[in-house]
N, C-alpha and C positions, 0 to 999 in steps of 0.2 A: 500534528498527529504523528508524524514519523518519529519525532523525538520521544514520544510516549512509547512507541513500539520498541525503540532501542533501550529505553529504561526497563521495560518488561523483559526483553531479551537478556539484559544484564542481571536481572534478579532471579531468573529461573535456571533450571539445570543446564550445565554446560555440555551435556551429552551431544556428541556430533550428529546423532540421529534425530535430534529434537529441533523443531523449527516453530517459531511463533508465526501464526498466519492470521492476519487481521481480516476477518470476513465481513466487515462493515466499513467500507471506505467510500467517501464522497469526493467528487471533483468539482471544478467550477460549473459543470453541467447540472449540478444539483442546486438549483436556484434557491430553494427554500431554506437551505442550511447555511448559506453564506460561506461555504468552504472556498478557500483561496488557492488550492493546489490544482495545477493543470494535469491532464493525463500524461503529458510529456515528462513533467517533474516526477510523477508517481513511477513511471516506467524507468526513468533515469536512476531513481533511488534503488529500484529493484536490480537493475543491471550492475550498479556499483557493488551491491551485496554479492551478486554472482561472481564478479571479478575478484572479490576477496574470499572466494570459496565458502560463501555463506548461502544458505538456502533462501529462496524468495518466492512468495506466492501472493497475489493480490486478488481482491474481489471488489469490483466497483459496484456500488449500490446507490447510485444517484436516484433522487426522487423525481418522478414524473418525466424521466428522460433516459433514453438508451444511447444518447450521442457519445458519452464518455466511453462506453463499451465498444461502440462502433469505431471510435478513434483509436482505441487500444489494440484492436485486431490488427 
């Protein structure tokens, strides 16, 4: 999923005031989707972007569970 985000970022405007924000991301806590990314991996990816002066925002939308959101807090 994160590779797709990078591909989209590369194909859109390079305006420094623009940021792609994926508002529909699942973690391992979303059992129905078979997603394999952990909350830690998701946050680590975001922190790498911030360290590279890129903007980052995530929205965890796991199905039938708020454990991923609790862990991210």
